[in-house]
C-alpha positions, 0 to 999 in steps of 0.5 A, a space after each residue: 391463594 395457593 394458585 398465586 404462587 403457582 401462577 408466579 412460578 409459571 410466569 417465571 418459568 416461561 420467562 426463563 425459557 423464553 430468554 434462554 436463547 439471548 445473551 447480553 452485555 453492557 461491556 460494549 463500545 462503538 468502534 469506527 475505523 481510523 486512518 492516520 493522515 501522514 506525509 510521504 515526504 518530509 517538509 514544511 507545511 504551507 497550507 491546511 485546507 480543512 478544519 477540525 471535525 470537517 467531513 471530507 471526500 476521498 481525494 479532497 486536499 487536506 494540506 500542502 507541503 512546500 513544493 520548491 525543493 521537490 520542484 528543483 529535483 524535478 527540474 534537475 531530473 528533466 535536465 538529466 533526461 535531456 542530456 541522456 537523450 542527447 548522448 544516445 542520439 550522438 552515439 547513434 549519429 557517430 555509429 552511422 558516420 563510422 559505418 560510412 567511413 567503413 564503406 569508404 575505407 573498404 573501397 579504398 582498400 579494394 583500390 589499393 589491393 588492385 594497385 598492389 597486384 598491378 604493380 607487383 606484376 609490373 615489377 616482375 617485368 621491371 616496368 616499375 621500380 621496387 620503391 613504387 611496389 613497396 609504396 603500393 604494399 604500404 598503402 594496402 597495409 594502411 588501408 587494411 589497418 584503417 578498416 580494422 580500426 573503424 570496425 573496432 570503433 563500430 564495435 565500441 559504439 554498438 556496445 554503447 548502444 546496448 548491443 543494438 544500433 537501431 535501439 530507440 532512444 527512449 529504450 536505452 538503459 541510460 535514458 530509461 534510468 534518467 526517465 525513472 529518476 524523473 518519474 520518482 522526482 515527479 512522484 515526490 512532488 505529487 506527495 507535497 499535496 496530501 489528500 484524503 484516502 477515503 470519505 470520513 471526518 478529519 479529527 485533531 487537525 488543530 495539532 498541525 499548524 502552518 509552518 510545522 515541519 512534518 516528517 515522512 511517515 509521521 501522523 499529522 492527524 486522523 481520518 475517522 471513517 463514515 462507512 466502516 462502523 461496528 460494535 465490539 462487545 465483550 461477552 463472558 466466556 460462558 455466554 459465547 458457547 452457542 454464539 456464531 457469526 450471522 446470529 441476529 442481535 439488538 444494540 442500544 447505544 447510550 448516545 441514543 437510549 430510546 433507539 434500538 438498532 438491529 445488528 448481527 454477529 460478524 466474528 468472534 475473537 479467537 482468544 479472550 481479551 486478556 490473552 491479547 493484552 500487552 501484559 497478559 496475566 500470569 496464572 502459574 502462581 500460588 495466588 491464582 484466583 479464577 476470573 471469568 474471561 471476556 471474549 470480544 465479539 464484533 457486530 455490525 448494524 444491519 442498516 446505519 441511520 445517517 441521522 444517528 451517527 455512531 461515535 467511536 468509543 461510546 458505550 452500548 448494550 448488546 443482546 444476541 439471539 443465539 437460537 439455543 432453546 432450553 428443553 422444558 425440563 432443564 430447570 427441573 434438572 438444575 433443581 434435582 442436581 442441586 438437591 442431590 448435592 
């Protein structure tokens, strides 16, 4: 009979050593990435294209906002762009006309210059009167003033053409600005159709109804991802001593109690959960009581089963193999330490 207690002691010791590498907690929950579906513009909802809890694909239409005000803005921007193009085309045509006038003025000035020189020579021989000479001098001055005036007009035209009379119409800053305004109006018009940013399941769609006025940036409903799924386990601080990313784990979900999922550690929080709370505990008081802290650990399934979807917020039990084996004499050390104390 003395061998029975010894047998139980050996079995208990074996179980203790075998389970030493494993740490587990039932303070764990399934998490699924959530995205807020919101409008990028403000307006009245005229159509809702999905139902609550419906599976959607990336790019699928979710709802529409009344496009009429934004279509009007597009029409106005198109008109402004057309006006800008016509104005620049007119400036270029005016520049070409002024260049032709300048050539004509220079030819006229050359003629007046020759006439003035001829009549000046004739006046010296008294073949022409002084009045004719002065008229020729006046004509030459007028021709030169006309050239100066046209050159000034050409300089103004070149400045209006951004310093380049050969600039393409659509390259002119005024046209580019009008084009940018049109692009912006078209962008806002496209925002009247709200699409799914990713694959997933839409939730709380019933919170949005046709006729509701949505504000720019305000959440309309949620999109639950069907790809980014993980489990957040809150281990005691004494359990994460030997825990590292990449270590294997098993997860049992309360939703599927008869199914065990293989997983692995992805990351560990740099601080205890209480340290990131909205109101962290204040321990600098005389009523301090030591409380074991919890460290959030993120785990991902090695292979998700589409037939067994994870529901965000549901409870789970997590067991991690830290790989840390205790030496065979570790229990004896604990007993000796307790005996000496």
